C-alpha positions in Angstrom: -18.2 -2.5 -16.2 -16.1 -0.5 -18.4 -14.2 2.6 -17.5 -16.8 4.8 -19.1 -19.5 3.1 -17.7 -18.4 3.3 -13.9 -17.3 7.1 -15.0 -20.7 7.8 -16.3 -22.3 6.8 -13.2 -20.3 9.0 -11.2 -21.6 11.5 -13.0 -24.8 10.6 -12.4 -23.8 10.4 -8.8 -22.9 13.7 -8.5 -25.7 15.2 -10.7 -28.4 13.9 -7.5 -26.4 16.7 -5.7 -27.2 19.7 -5.4 -24.7 22.0 -4.5 -20.7 21.4 -3.8 -20.9 20.8 0.5 -23.4 18.1 -0.4 -20.8 16.8 -2.9 -17.9 17.7 -0.5 -19.6 15.6 1.5 -20.2 12.5 -0.7 -16.7 12.6 -1.7 -15.7 12.6 2.2 -18.2 8.9 2.7 -16.8 7.3 -0.7 -13.0 7.8 1.4 -14.7 6.4 4.2 -15.7 3.2 1.8 -12.5 2.8 0.4 -10.7 -0.3 1.6 -7.8 -0.1 3.5 -4.0 -0.3 2.5 -2.1 -3.0 4.4 -0.2 -0.7 7.1 3.0 -2.5 5.5 1.8 -1.0 2.3 1.9 2.7 4.1 5.9 3.0 3.3 7.6 6.4 0.8 7.6 3.5 -2.0 3.4 4.0 -1.9 3.6 7.7 -1.4 1.9 10.0 -4.2 4.6 13.0 -5.2 3.0 15.8 -5.7 -0.5 15.6 -2.7 -0.2 17.7 -0.1 -1.1 15.2 1.9 0.2 11.8 2.1 -1.8 9.5 -0.1 -0.4 5.1 -0.1 -1.4 3.6 -3.7 -0.9 -0.1 -4.4 -1.9 -1.8 -7.7 -1.4 -5.4 -6.8 -2.1 -7.6 -10.7 -4.7 -10.1 -10.7 -5.5 -12.4 -13.8 -4.7 -10.2 -15.9 -6.0 -6.6 -14.3 -4.9 -4.5 -11.7 -7.2 -3.6 -8.5 -5.5 -0.7 -6.5 -5.3 0.4 -2.4 -5.0 3.0 -1.1 -5.3 5.3 1.9 -4.9 9.4 2.9 -4.5 11.2 6.0 -7.0 13.6 4.8 -10.7 13.0 4.2 -10.6 15.2 0.9 -8.3 13.4 -0.3 -8.8 9.5 0.3 -12.6 10.3 -1.3 -10.5 11.7 -4.4 -8.1 8.4 -4.1 -11.6 6.4 -3.8 -12.5 8.0 -6.7 -9.7 7.0 -8.9 -10.1 3.6 -7.3 -13.2 3.1 -7.8 -13.0 4.1 -11.9 -9.1 2.3 -12.2 -9.6 -0.9 -10.3 -10.8 -4.4 -11.8 -9.4 -2.9 -15.6 -6.5 -4.3 -17.5 -3.4 -2.1 -17.5 -3.9 -1.3 -21.2 -7.1 -0.1 -20.3 -6.3 1.9 -17.4 -3.1 3.4 -19.5 -5.5 4.1 -22.3 -8.3 5.4 -20.5 -9.5 9.1 -20.6 -10.5 10.2 -17.1 -13.6 13.3 -18.2 -15.5 12.1 -15.8 -13.3 14.7 -13.6 -14.0 17.8 -15.8 -17.8 16.4 -16.0 -18.7 16.5 -12.4 -16.5 20.0 -11.3 -13.8 18.6 -9.3 -11.3 20.8 -11.0 -13.2 24.3 -10.8 -13.9 23.0 -7.2 -10.6 21.8 -5.6 -8.4 24.4 -4.3 -5.2 24.1 -7.0 -2.5 21.5 -4.1 -5.6 19.5 -3.9 -6.3 19.3 -8.4 -2.7 19.0 -8.5 -2.7 16.1 -5.8 -5.8 14.3 -7.8 -3.7 15.1 -11.1 -1.0 13.2 -9.0 -2.8 10.7 -8.3 -4.3 9.7 -11.8 -0.9 10.2 -13.0 0.9 7.4 -10.3 -1.8 4.6 -11.6 -1.6 5.4 -15.3 2.3 5.0 -15.0 2.1 1.6 -12.7 -0.5 0.5 -15.5 2.5 1.0 -17.9 4.5 -1.4 -16.1 2.8 -3.7 -15.0 1.5 -4.0 -18.9 5.7 -4.3 -19.7 5.9 -7.3 -17.4 
């Protein structure tokens, strides 16, 4: 699936839920399903700066595509990073660096997150794109 196809699928999934409490529950559920980052990578080197909670993100290049693993010490934040991993993992560095992540606006995340969580989400996006650019250069 392309990044846009995954985003479109997520937009459909979120449209199924009527209110934001249900959408938050879905985000939390996604976080519970996130494949965890190995404990060895829960170091400062992998922490996303700009997040109020601790969020660890590790990229791995496999067969020309980046696979991300992540974790967080907060349930909503873990769900948010799992959304980003779901959308961007398994794609080339160029696809990730060039991605227009329109699903964030379309599902209403920006309006329904606290300012600190919204900043954290933007930091996740920025860090994933920076990893992609760095791995593209190798």
